[in-house]
VEXDREN-2710 file (C-alpha; in Angstrom, 1 decimal):
% VEXDREN-2710
k/r/px/py/pz
1/UNK/119.9/105.0/73.5
2/UNK/117.3/104.5/76.1
3/UNK/117.7/101.9/78.9
4/UNK/114.7/99.6/79.1
5/UNK/112.7/98.7/82.2
6/UNK/110.1/96.0/81.7
7/UNK/107.5/95.8/84.4
8/UNK/105.6/92.5/85.0
9/UNK/102.4/93.2/87.1
10/UNK/101.8/89.4/87.5
11/UNK/105.2/88.7/89.1
12/UNK/104.4/89.5/92.7
13/UNK/107.0/89.8/95.5
14/UNK/106.6/91.2/99.0
15/UNK/103.9/93.4/100.5
16/UNK/105.3/96.8/101.5
17/UNK/104.5/97.9/105.0
18/UNK/105.9/101.3/104.6
19/UNK/108.8/103.6/105.6
20/UNK/109.6/105.2/108.9
21/UNK/112.0/106.8/111.4
22/UNK/113.1/106.8/115.0
23/UNK/112.3/109.0/118.0
24/UNK/114.2/108.5/121.3
25/UNK/113.3/111.5/123.5
26/UNK/115.6/110.5/126.3
27/UNK/118.6/110.6/123.9
28/UNK/117.3/113.5/121.9
29/UNK/116.8/115.7/124.9
30/UNK/113.1/115.8/124.5
31/UNK/113.3/117.2/121.0
32/UNK/112.5/114.0/119.1
33/UNK/109.3/115.0/117.2
34/UNK/107.2/118.0/117.6
35/UNK/103.7/118.2/116.0
36/UNK/105.2/120.5/113.2
37/UNK/107.9/117.8/112.6
38/UNK/105.2/115.1/112.5
39/UNK/103.2/117.0/109.9
40/UNK/106.2/117.2/107.7
41/UNK/107.5/113.6/108.3
42/UNK/104.1/111.7/108.2
43/UNK/102.1/113.8/105.8
44/UNK/101.7/112.6/102.2
45/UNK/101.2/115.7/100.2
46/UNK/103.7/118.1/98.6
47/UNK/106.4/119.2/101.0
48/UNK/106.2/116.1/103.2
49/UNK/108.2/112.9/103.5
50/UNK/105.3/110.4/103.6
51/UNK/106.5/108.2/106.5
52/UNK/103.9/105.9/108.1
53/UNK/106.0/104.0/110.6
54/UNK/107.4/105.2/113.9
55/UNK/110.0/103.4/116.0
56/UNK/110.3/104.2/119.7
57/UNK/112.3/102.7/122.6
58/UNK/111.1/100.5/125.5
59/UNK/112.7/102.0/128.5
60/UNK/114.1/100.0/131.4
61/UNK/112.0/102.0/133.9
62/UNK/108.2/102.2/133.6
63/UNK/108.4/105.8/134.9
64/UNK/109.8/106.6/131.4
65/UNK/107.1/104.9/129.4
66/UNK/105.4/108.2/128.7
67/UNK/108.3/109.8/126.9
68/UNK/107.2/109.0/123.3
69/UNK/103.4/109.1/123.8
70/UNK/103.0/112.6/122.3
71/UNK/105.3/111.8/119.4
72/UNK/103.3/108.7/118.6
73/UNK/100.0/110.7/118.8
74/UNK/101.4/113.3/116.5
75/UNK/102.6/110.7/114.0
76/UNK/99.3/108.9/114.1
77/UNK/97.4/112.1/113.5
78/UNK/99.2/112.8/110.2
79/UNK/99.8/109.2/109.0
80/UNK/96.1/108.3/109.6
81/UNK/95.0/104.7/108.9
82/UNK/98.5/103.8/107.5
83/UNK/100.2/104.5/110.9
84/UNK/102.3/101.7/112.4
85/UNK/104.0/102.1/115.7
86/UNK/106.7/99.6/117.0
87/UNK/109.1/99.6/119.8
88/UNK/112.6/98.2/120.7
89/UNK/114.1/97.6/124.1
90/UNK/117.8/98.4/124.5
91/UNK/118.2/97.5/128.2
92/UNK/115.8/96.3/130.9
93/UNK/115.7/95.9/134.7
94/UNK/117.1/92.4/134.0
95/UNK/120.0/93.2/131.7
96/UNK/122.0/96.4/131.3
97/UNK/124.9/97.4/129.1
98/UNK/127.1/94.5/128.1
99/UNK/125.1/92.1/130.2
100/UNK/123.4/88.8/129.2
101/UNK/120.0/88.2/130.8
102/UNK/119.8/85.1/133.0
103/UNK/117.2/82.7/131.7
104/UNK/115.5/82.8/135.1
105/UNK/114.5/86.3/134.3
106/UNK/113.0/85.6/130.9
107/UNK/109.4/85.6/132.3
108/UNK/110.0/88.8/134.2
109/UNK/111.3/90.3/131.0
110/UNK/108.3/89.3/129.0
111/UNK/106.1/90.8/131.7
112/UNK/108.1/94.0/131.5
113/UNK/107.6/94.2/127.7
114/UNK/103.9/93.4/128.0
115/UNK/103.5/96.2/130.6
116/UNK/104.8/98.6/128.0
117/UNK/102.5/97.4/125.2
118/UNK/99.5/97.6/127.7
119/UNK/100.5/101.1/128.6
120/UNK/100.7/102.4/125.0
121/UNK/97.4/100.7/124.2
122/UNK/95.8/102.5/127.1
123/UNK/97.2/105.8/125.8
124/UNK/95.4/105.3/122.5
125/UNK/98.5/104.5/120.5
126/UNK/98.8/100.7/120.5
127/UNK/101.9/99.1/119.3
128/UNK/101.8/97.2/116.0
129/UNK/104.9/95.2/117.0
130/UNK/107.6/95.0/119.6
131/UNK/111.1/93.5/119.2
132/UNK/112.9/91.1/121.6
133/UNK/116.0/93.4/121.8
134/UNK/118.2/95.9/120.0
135/UNK/121.5/94.8/118.4
136/UNK/122.5/91.7/120.2
137/UNK/125.8/91.8/118.3
138/UNK/126.7/95.4/119.4
139/UNK/126.1/95.1/123.1
140/UNK/128.8/97.2/124.8
141/UNK/126.1/99.9/125.4
142/UNK/123.1/97.7/125.9
143/UNK/122.0/94.1/126.5
144/UNK/123.8/91.2/124.8
145/UNK/122.2/88.0/123.3
146/UNK/123.9/85.0/121.9
147/UNK/122.4/83.0/119.0
148/UNK/121.4/80.2/121.5
149/UNK/119.9/82.7/123.9
150/UNK/117.8/84.2/121.1
151/UNK/116.7/80.7/120.1
152/UNK/115.7/79.6/123.6
153/UNK/113.9/82.8/124.4
154/UNK/112.0/82.8/121.1
155/UNK/111.0/79.2/121.4
156/UNK/109.8/79.3/125.0
157/UNK/108.8/82.9/125.7
158/UNK/108.3/85.1/122.6
159/UNK/104.7/84.1/121.9
160/UNK/103.7/85.7/125.2
161/UNK/104.7/89.1/123.8
162/UNK/101.6/89.0/121.7
163/UNK/99.4/89.3/124.8
164/UNK/98.1/92.8/123.9
165/UNK/97.6/92.0/120.2
166/UNK/101.2/93.0/119.3
167/UNK/103.3/91.3/116.7
168/UNK/106.8/90.0/117.6
169/UNK/110.0/91.2/116.0
170/UNK/113.2/89.2/116.4
171/UNK/116.3/90.6/118.0
172/UNK/117.6/93.3/115.6
173/UNK/121.1/92.5/114.5
174/UNK/123.5/95.4/114.2
175/UNK/125.1/94.0/111.0
176/UNK/122.4/91.7/109.7
177/UNK/124.3/88.7/110.9
178/UNK/122.4/85.7/109.6
179/UNK/124.0/83.4/112.2
180/UNK/121.8/85.0/114.9
181/UNK/118.6/84.1/113.0
182/UNK/119.4/80.7/111.4
183/UNK/118.6/78.5/114.4
184/UNK/115.1/80.0/114.8
185/UNK/114.5/79.9/111.1
186/UNK/115.4/76.2/111.0
187/UNK/112.9/75.3/113.8
188/UNK/109.2/75.7/112.9
189/UNK/108.1/75.6/116.5
190/UNK/110.4/78.5/117.3
191/UNK/109.8/80.4/114.1
192/UNK/106.0/80.6/114.7
193/UNK/106.8/82.9/117.6
194/UNK/108.3/85.5/115.3
195/UNK/106.1/87.7/113.0
196/UNK/108.9/89.8/111.7
197/UNK/112.6/89.5/111.3
198/UNK/114.2/92.8/112.2
199/UNK/117.7/93.8/111.0
200/UNK/120.1/96.8/110.8
201/UNK/122.3/97.6/107.9
202/UNK/125.3/98.9/109.9
203/UNK/128.7/97.6/108.7
204/UNK/127.4/98.1/105.1
205/UNK/127.8/101.0/102.7
206/UNK/127.1/101.7/99.0
207/UNK/130.2/99.6/98.1
208/UNK/129.0/96.5/100.0
209/UNK/128.1/93.6/97.8
210/UNK/124.5/92.5/97.3
211/UNK/125.2/89.3/99.3
212/UNK/125.0/91.4/102.5
213/UNK/121.3/92.0/101.7
214/UNK/120.4/88.6/100.5
215/UNK/119.2/85.9/102.8
216/UNK/118.2/82.6/101.1
217/UNK/117.0/80.9/104.3
218/UNK/114.6/83.8/105.1
219/UNK/113.4/83.7/101.5
220/UNK/112.8/80.0/101.8
221/UNK/110.8/80.4/105.0
222/UNK/108.9/83.4/103.6
223/UNK/109.7/85.5/106.6
224/UNK/108.6/89.1/106.7
225/UNK/111.7/91.4/107.1
226/UNK/112.0/95.0/108.4
227/UNK/115.1/97.1/108.2
228/UNK/114.6/98.7/111.6
229/UNK/117.5/101.1/111.8
230/UNK/120.3/102.6/109.7
231/UNK/121.8/105.9/108.4
232/UNK/124.1/106.0/105.5
233/UNK/126.6/108.1/107.5
234/UNK/126.4/110.5/110.4
235/UNK/129.3/112.9/110.1
236/UNK/128.0/115.0/107.1
237/UNK/125.0/117.2/106.7
238/UNK/121.8/115.6/105.4
239/UNK/121.9/118.3/102.8
240/UNK/125.3/117.4/101.3
241/UNK/124.6/116.1/97.8
242/UNK/128.1/115.1/97.0
243/UNK/131.1/116.0/99.2
244/UNK/134.5/114.6/99.9
245/UNK/135.2/114.6/103.6
246/UNK/136.4/112.5/106.6
247/UNK/133.7/110.2/107.8
248/UNK/133.6/107.5/110.5
249/UNK/131.5/106.5/113.4
250/UNK/130.5/103.3/115.3
251/UNK/129.6/101.7/112.0
252/UNK/132.4/102.8/109.7
253/UNK/136.1/103.5/110.1
254/UNK/137.4/107.1/110.0
255/UNK/138.6/107.8/106.4
256/UNK/138.5/110.3/103.6
257/UNK/135.4/109.4/101.7
258/UNK/132.7/110.7/99.3
259/UNK/129.4/111.5/100.9
260/UNK/126.5/111.0/98.5
261/UNK/122.9/111.8/99.2
262/UNK/121.9/109.3/96.6
263/UNK/123.3/106.5/98.7
264/UNK/119.9/106.6/100.6
265/UNK/118.0/105.8/97.5
266/UNK/120.4/103.1/96.5
267/UNK/120.2/101.5/99.9
268/UNK/116.4/101.5/99.9
269/UNK/116.4/100.0/96.4
270/UNK/118.6/97.2/97.5
271/UNK/116.6/96.6/100.7
272/UNK/113.4/96.2/98.6
273/UNK/114.7/94.4/95.5
274/UNK/117.8/92.5/96.7
275/UNK/116.8/91.8/100.3
276/UNK/113.0/91.5/99.9
277/UNK/112.4/93.7/102.9
278/UNK/108.9/94.8/103.6
279/UNK/109.7/97.9/105.6
280/UNK/112.6/100.4/105.9
281/UNK/113.3/102.6/109.0
282/UNK/115.8/105.4/109.1
283/UNK/117.5/106.3/112.4
284/UNK/116.5/109.7/113.9
285/UNK/113.9/111.6/111.9
286/UNK/115.2/114.9/113.1
287/UNK/119.0/115.2/113.1
288/UNK/121.6/117.2/111.1
289/UNK/122.3/113.9/109.2
290/UNK/118.6/112.8/109.2
291/UNK/115.4/113.4/107.3
292/UNK/114.5/116.7/108.9
293/UNK/117.4/119.1/109.5
294/UNK/118.6/120.1/113.0
295/UNK/121.7/121.8/114.3
296/UNK/124.8/119.6/114.9
297/UNK/124.8/118.9/118.6
298/UNK/128.4/117.6/118.2
299/UNK/129.4/121.1/117.0
300/UNK/131.4/119.7/114.1
301/UNK/129.1/121.1/111.4
302/UNK/127.7/124.6/110.9
303/UNK/124.1/124.1/109.8
304/UNK/122.5/127.2/108.4
305/UNK/119.6/128.5/110.4
306/UNK/117.3/128.5/107.5
307/UNK/117.8/124.8/107.0
308/UNK/116.8/123.7/110.5
309/UNK/113.3/122.2/110.7
310/UNK/113.1/121.6/106.9
311/UNK/113.3/118.4/104.9
312/UNK/116.9/117.4/104.1
313/UNK/118.1/116.1/100.7
314/UNK/118.1/112.6/102.3
315/UNK/114.5/113.2/103.4
316/UNK/113.4/114.1/99.9
317/UNK/115.1/111.0/98.5
318/UNK/113.3/108.8/101.0
319/UNK/110.1/110.6/100.1
320/UNK/110.4/109.4/96.5
321/UNK/109.6/105.9/97.9
322/UNK/107.5/106.8/101.0
323/UNK/105.0/109.2/99.5
324/UNK/104.1/107.0/96.6
325/UNK/104.8/103.4/97.6
326/UNK/102.1/103.2/100.3
327/UNK/101.4/100.4/102.8
328/UNK/99.8/97.4/101.2
329/UNK/101.5/98.0/97.8
330/UNK/103.1/94.9/96.3
331/UNK/106.5/94.9/94.7
332/UNK/106.2/93.5/91.2
333/UNK/108.7/92.3/88.6
334/UNK/110.9/94.9/86.9
335/UNK/114.3/95.1/85.2
336/UNK/116.2/96.0/88.3
337/UNK/119.5/97.1/86.6
338/UNK/118.9/98.1/83.0
339/UNK/122.4/99.6/82.7
340/UNK/125.4/100.5/84.9
341/UNK/124.5/102.8/87.8
342/UNK/120.8/102.7/86.9
343/UNK/118.4/100.8/89.2
344/UNK/114.7/100.3/89.0
345/UNK/111.9/98.9/91.2
346/UNK/108.1/98.7/90.5
347/UNK/105.0/98.4/92.7
348/UNK/101.3/98.2/92.3
349/UNK/99.1/99.8/94.9
350/UNK/97.0/97.9/97.4
351/UNK/93.8/98.7/95.5
352/UNK/95.3/97.8/92.2
353/UNK/94.6/101.3/90.8
354/UNK/98.1/102.6/90.3
355/UNK/101.6/101.5/89.3
356/UNK/104.7/103.1/90.8
357/UNK/108.1/102.9/89.3
358/UNK/111.2/104.2/91.1
359/UNK/114.4/104.9/89.1
360/UNK/117.7/105.5/90.8
361/UNK/120.5/107.1/88.8
362/UNK/123.9/106.8/90.7
363/UNK/125.9/108.1/87.7
364/UNK/126.8/111.7/88.7
365/UNK/128.3/112.4/85.3
366/UNK/125.5/111.3/83.0
367/UNK/121.8/111.8/82.7
368/UNK/119.7/108.7/81.8
369/UNK/117.0/108.2/79.2
370/UNK/114.8/105.3/80.3
371/UNK/111.9/103.5/78.5
372/UNK/109.4/101.9/80.9
373/UNK/107.1/99.2/79.6
374/UNK/104.0/98.2/81.6
375/UNK/102.0/95.7/79.6
376/UNK/98.6/94.9/80.9
377/UNK/97.9/98.2/82.6
378/UNK/95.4/100.7/81.3
379/UNK/97.5/103.8/82.1
380/UNK/97.4/106.9/79.8
381/UNK/99.9/109.0/81.7
382/UNK/102.6/108.7/84.4
383/UNK/103.1/111.6/86.8
384/UNK/106.8/112.2/87.3
385/UNK/108.6/113.4/90.5
386/UNK/112.3/114.1/90.7
387/UNK/114.8/114.7/93.5
388/UNK/118.3/115.8/92.6
389/UNK/121.0/118.3/93.6
390/UNK/118.7/121.1/92.2
391/UNK/115.2/119.6/92.8
392/UNK/113.3/118.5/95.9
393/UNK/110.6/115.9/94.9
394/UNK/109.8/118.3/92.1
395/UNK/106.4/117.6/90.3
396/UNK/107.5/117.4/86.7
397/UNK/104.0/117.0/85.4
398/UNK/102.6/114.2/83.3
399/UNK/104.2/112.1/80.5
400/UNK/102.0/110.3/78.0
401/UNK/102.0/106.5/77.8
402/UNK/101.5/104.9/74.4
403/UNK/100.7/101.2/74.1
404/UNK/101.9/100.6/77.7
405/UNK/105.2/102.3/77.2
406/UNK/106.7/105.6/78.2
407/UNK/110.2/107.2/77.7
408/UNK/111.6/109.8/80.1
409/UNK/114.9/111.6/80.7
410/UNK/116.2/111.7/84.2
411/UNK/117.4/115.3/84.2
412/UNK/118.9/116.6/87.4
413/UNK/119.1/120.3/86.4
414/UNK/122.5/120.5/88.0
415/UNK/126.2/119.7/87.5
416/UNK/125.8/116.4/89.3
417/UNK/123.5/114.3/87.1
418/UNK/122.6/111.7/89.7
419/UNK/119.0/111.8/90.8
420/UNK/115.9/109.7/91.7
421/UNK/112.7/109.7/89.7
422/UNK/109.3/108.3/90.7
423/UNK/106.7/107.6/88.1
424/UNK/103.1/107.2/89.3
425/UNK/100.6/105.8/86.8
426/UNK/96.9/105.9/87.8
427/UNK/94.6/103.6/85.9
428/UNK/92.9/100.2/86.1
429/UNK/95.0/97.2/85.5
430/UNK/93.4/94.3/83.6
431/UNK/90.5/93.5/85.8
432/UNK/89.5/90.0/86.8
433/UNK/86.3/90.1/88.9
434/UNK/86.1/88.4/92.2
435/UNK/83.8/85.3/92.5
436/UNK/82.0/83.5/95.3
437/UNK/83.8/80.4/96.4
438/UNK/83.0/77.4/94.2
439/UNK/80.7/79.7/92.3
440/UNK/78.0/79.5/95.0
441/UNK/76.6/82.6/96.7
442/UNK/75.9/82.0/100.4
443/UNK/72.2/82.3/101.2
444/UNK/71.0/84.1/104.3
445/UNK/69.5/83.1/106.6
446/UNK/72.1/80.4/106.8
447/UNK/75.6/79.4/107.8
448/UNK/78.8/80.6/106.1
449/UNK/82.0/78.6/106.4
450/UNK/84.8/81.0/107.2
451/UNK/87.2/79.3/104.8
452/UNK/84.8/79.8/101.9
453/UNK/85.7/83.5/101.5
454/UNK/85.3/84.9/97.9
455/UNK/87.9/84.0/95.3
456/UNK/90.0/87.1/94.8
457/UNK/90.2/88.8/91.4
458/UNK/92.5/91.6/90.1
459/UNK/92.1/95.3/90.0
460/UNK/90.4/97.8/92.4
461/UNK/87.7/96.3/94.5
462/UNK/88.5/92.7/93.7
463/UNK/90.5/91.8/96.7
464/UNK/88.6/89.5/99.0
465/UNK/91.0/89.2/101.9
466/UNK/93.8/91.1/103.7
467/UNK/96.4/88.8/105.4
468/UNK/99.4/90.1/107.2
469/UNK/101.7/87.9/105.2
470/UNK/101.6/86.0/101.9
471/UNK/102.5/82.6/103.5
472/UNK/99.8/80.1/104.2
473/UNK/100.7/78.8/107.7
474/UNK/97.7/76.5/108.0
475/UNK/97.9/72.7/108.2
476/UNK/94.8/72.1/106.0
477/UNK/95.4/71.2/102.4
478/UNK/92.7/73.6/101.3
479/UNK/93.1/76.8/99.3
480/UNK/96.8/76.6/100.3
481/UNK/98.0/78.7/97.2
482/UNK/96.4/81.8/98.8
483/UNK/97.7/83.8/101.7
484/UNK/94.8/83.1/104.1
485/UNK/95.8/80.6/106.8
486/UNK/93.3/77.7/106.8
487/UNK/93.7/75.2/109.6
488/UNK/92.1/71.9/110.6
489/UNK/89.6/72.4/113.4
490/UNK/86.0/73.1/114.3
491/UNK/83.5/71.4/112.0
492/UNK/86.2/70.7/109.4
493/UNK/88.3/73.7/108.5
494/UNK/88.7/77.1/110.1
495/UNK/90.6/80.4/109.5
496/UNK/93.6/80.5/111.9
497/UNK/96.8/82.5/112.6
498/UNK/94.7/85.7/112.5
499/UNK/96.3/89.0/113.4
500/UNK/94.8/92.5/114.0
501/UNK/93.9/94.3/110.7
502/UNK/93.2/91.1/108.7
503/UNK/89.8/90.7/107.0
504/UNK/87.9/88.3/104.7
505/UNK/84.9/89.0/102.5
506/UNK/81.9/86.9/101.4
507/UNK/79.2/87.4/98.8
508/UNK/75.8/86.7/100.3
509/UNK/72.2/86.7/99.1
510/UNK/69.7/87.8/101.8
511/UNK/66.3/86.3/100.9
512/UNK/64.2/88.5/103.2
513/UNK/64.8/91.8/104.9
514/UNK/64.6/91.6/108.7
515/UNK/66.4/91.1/112.0
516/UNK/68.7/88.2/112.3
517/UNK/70.7/86.7/115.1
518/UNK/74.4/86.5/114.3
519/UNK/76.3/83.5/115.8
520/UNK/80.0/82.8/115.4
521/UNK/81.7/79.4/116.0
522/UNK/85.3/80.2/117.0
523/UNK/88.2/79.3/119.3
524/UNK/91.0/81.3/121.0
525/UNK/93.9/80.6/123.2
526/UNK/94.3/84.4/123.8
527/UNK/92.6/86.8/126.1
528/UNK/92.6/89.7/123.7
529/UNK/90.9/88.2/120.5
530/UNK/88.0/90.0/118.9
531/UNK/86.3/90.5/115.6
532/UNK/83.7/92.7/113.9
533/UNK/81.3/92.4/110.9
534/UNK/80.3/94.9/108.2
535/UNK/78.2/94.8/105.1
536/UNK/78.9/96.8/102.0
537/UNK/81.4/98.9/104.0
538/UNK/79.0/99.7/106.9
539/UNK/79.6/98.2/110.3
540/UNK/76.7/96.1/111.6
541/UNK/78.1/94.9/114.9
542/UNK/80.2/96.3/117.8
543/UNK/83.6/94.8/118.3
544/UNK/82.9/91.2/119.6
545/UNK/85.3/90.1/122.3
546/UNK/86.2/86.4/122.0
547/UNK/86.7/84.7/125.3
548/UNK/89.6/82.3/125.8
549/UNK/88.4/78.8/125.0
550/UNK/91.5/76.8/125.7
551/UNK/95.3/76.9/125.6
552/UNK/95.8/75.3/122.1
553/UNK/92.9/76.7/120.0
554/UNK/91.3/73.3/119.7
555/UNK/88.1/74.1/121.7
556/UNK/85.5/75.9/119.6
557/UNK/82.4/77.6/121.1
558/UNK/79.5/79.6/119.8
559/UNK/79.7/83.3/120.5
560/UNK/76.7/85.6/120.0
561/UNK/77.4/88.7/118.0
562/UNK/73.9/90.1/118.7
563/UNK/71.0/90.9/116.4
564/UNK/71.6/92.7/113.1
565/UNK/69.3/94.1/110.4
566/UNK/69.8/92.8/106.9
567/UNK/68.1/94.0/103.7
568/UNK/67.0/91.7/100.9
569/UNK/69.4/91.3/98.0
570/UNK/73.1/90.5/97.3
571/UNK/75.7/92.0/99.6
572/UNK/79.4/91.7/100.6
573/UNK/79.9/90.7/104.2
574/UNK/83.3/91.5/105.7
575/UNK/84.7/89.7/108.8
576/UNK/87.4/91.9/110.3
577/UNK/89.9/90.7/112.9
578/UNK/90.2/93.5/115.5
579/UNK/92.1/91.4/118.1
580/UNK/94.4/88.7/116.8
581/UNK/94.8/85.0/117.4
582/UNK/91.2/83.8/117.0
583/UNK/90.2/80.8/114.9
584/UNK/86.9/81.3/113.0
585/UNK/85.1/78.1/112.0
586/UNK/81.8/79.5/110.7
587/UNK/79.2/82.3/111.3
588/UNK/75.5/82.2/110.9
589/UNK/72.7/84.7/110.3
590/UNK/69.4/83.2/111.4
591/UNK/66.5/83.1/113.8
592/UNK/65.7/80.4/116.4
593/UNK/62.7/79.4/114.4
594/UNK/64.6/79.1/111.2
595/UNK/67.7/77.5/112.7
596/UNK/65.9/74.9/114.8
597/UNK/62.8/74.0/112.8
598/UNK/60.8/70.9/113.7
599/UNK/62.3/67.7/112.3
600/UNK/65.9/68.7/112.9
601/UNK/68.1/65.7/113.4
602/UNK/71.0/65.4/115.8
603/UNK/73.9/63.1/116.2
604/UNK/74.1/62.3/119.9
605/UNK/77.6/62.5/121.4
606/UNK/78.3/59.8/124.0
607/UNK/79.5/60.4/126.5
608/UNK/79.1/64.1/127.0
609/UNK/81.8/65.3/129.3
610/UNK/80.5/68.4/130.9
611/UNK/83.0/71.1/131.9
612/UNK/83.7/72.2/135.4
613/UNK/82.5/75.7/134.6
614/UNK/79.1/77.1/133.5
615/UNK/78.2/76.5/129.8
616/UNK/75.2/77.3/127.6
617/UNK/73.0/74.5/126.3
618/UNK/70.0/74.6/123.9
619/UNK/67.2/72.2/124.8
620/UNK/65.2/70.3/122.1
621/UNK/62.4/67.7/122.3
622/UNK/63.0/64.4/120.6
623/UNK/61.4/65.7/117.4
624/UNK/64.0/68.4/117.1
625/UNK/61.8/71.3/118.1
626/UNK/63.8/74.1/119.9
627/UNK/62.5/74.8/123.5
628/UNK/64.9/77.3/124.9
629/UNK/68.4/77.8/126.4
630/UNK/69.8/77.1/129.9
631/UNK/73.1/77.6/131.6
632/UNK/74.5/74.7/133.6
633/UNK/77.6/73.2/135.2
634/UNK/77.5/69.4/135.4
635/UNK/74.8/66.9/134.4
636/UNK/72.7/67.2/137.6
637/UNK/72.4/71.0/137.1
638/UNK/71.7/70.5/133.4
639/UNK/68.7/68.2/134.1
640/UNK/67.4/70.5/136.9
641/UNK/67.6/73.7/134.7
642/UNK/66.0/71.8/131.7
643/UNK/63.1/70.7/134.0
644/UNK/62.3/74.3/134.7
645/UNK/62.1/74.9/131.0
646/UNK/59.9/72.0/129.7
647/UNK/56.3/71.2/130.4
648/UNK/56.5/67.5/131.2
649/UNK/59.1/64.9/132.1
650/UNK/60.7/62.6/129.7
651/UNK/63.7/62.4/127.3
652/UNK/65.1/65.6/125.7
653/UNK/68.2/66.6/123.8
654/UNK/70.8/69.2/125.1
655/UNK/73.2/70.7/122.6
656/UNK/76.3/72.5/123.9
657/UNK/77.8/75.5/122.3
658/UNK/80.7/73.3/121.4
659/UNK/78.4/71.4/119.1
660/UNK/78.0/68.3/121.3
661/UNK/74.6/66.8/121.8
662/UNK/73.4/64.5/124.7
663/UNK/70.2/62.8/125.5
664/UNK/69.0/63.7/129.0
665/UNK/66.2/62.4/131.2
666/UNK/64.1/65.1/132.8
667/UNK/61.8/64.5/135.8
668/UNK/58.9/66.8/136.6
END
């Protein structure tokens, strides 16, 4: 009888960031990742692994910062837009092996990390994220951190690690020890300084219980989790399918054990389904026990020459996830254990145009017949890929779907029946169209409130925003069931907690073709914030750098995005965050004549406290007619500059970029 896997496309879990591996050229003798290796590891076609994420070290000496630049560039070349680069420090000038860093050096340490993120950015391979430290609970060979030290550093210093637009990863526990994370998770002010919880799966094996992977508090706090380092064992060849041998290393005791290639697939399954991890990173990409074969530098194994430089069995198993479950995919509901030794997970692609089901058979004595039901998806066929003792991500062709159901046999083609099968079904899901917010299309020329992005639908082309996490971190009780972070601020509400790569879309109706001035009302406490606009997929502005307006994101100012050409009709405007941590209140397409027509009314702010630095003001007569702009610092200079602009003395209105209006008396 067939085991049954029921897939529920409406039951959404975590967003998948992807799959990756590690390069450490200092420890690998400079042989971490050649361009040929990168093509195999980071490509997505047949004969590749499909990785998109690369982990590199942060060296203690800045003279070593360049060691992984070429590897990062190679990986980026073949991973393309999906590429994510992140880094981990083992030691630093302020704490070496088996040392705790003095808190008096925390600022120096942050500066050291930021110097590395700046360096990689200048090299054209900017970091997506950087962690606080590697393995605080295995520190005989690198720096040590206690739970209290992790908490104190995170609360008071970790936010500064975002200086160059880089996300912050927690310290990465060797054995996923929850006690190292709990204190931060229980303090909202500290937790806001982490973007990702990083963990390693050492001290676990295929016989470890599911409770090792589960973390209720992290689920409750909706924290993004990355498995940033592990290998299932390091004493056997990555091509051993099933072999009894002595194993044992820093993670496991020396004992006679059975080495199984399928342990890789089982661990990734449990990371995704049991642990709700968003990303999974293997240790070295190229090693005799890794994803691409290499000779054994410990001289314990004799690796055949014709295996070196090729994908290992472990690499092919990982490819069954990595090639098909691409970044942005969402894990959806599925019967995760339909029968003993059979495990299933399901995902829908970021565009909503495909469904991916990964089946893991750990029963080496029996093949499995499986029925997969995917109601609500218009899929006529599933493409089937298999890795087993005899098959390497073999393309098994298409299997027909009838009434949302397909039945397949997981056949290994070898004595050992265990295998991993990936089913990829391409076809539209039930489509729910996107809609303008509140059913009202924004009219241009005019102002668009940033929080009024389109209501998302379902299916390809119906996403209306991309947010780095599904949690709404905003403090405004407005659209708080969606992932976009809406905060109180500006004119009422604003989009906050923005990070690089996020975007929002708005349906607009341009009433007349022509040139318009684009103005954005925004705030930033960062020096690296920026954004960009596009219409119908075509960029219409350069990257607009947002100046720092204050320390706490409470000061909003108008920023000019220049003049843009719009054509009459309905369009989709996309606001893209190209440098994180900017709050967007609203943006406006208009002209001076249209924006400040005669009869405009103003609420006069009293008193107007002018800043101690130059600010822009628009000058109006008492009828609301726009007369021009001036730059001034202080009331005396404002009156003087306005006098040069107007024809006669009298009372006028000055409106600051922050939205404040004051009545001034001008003498001619």
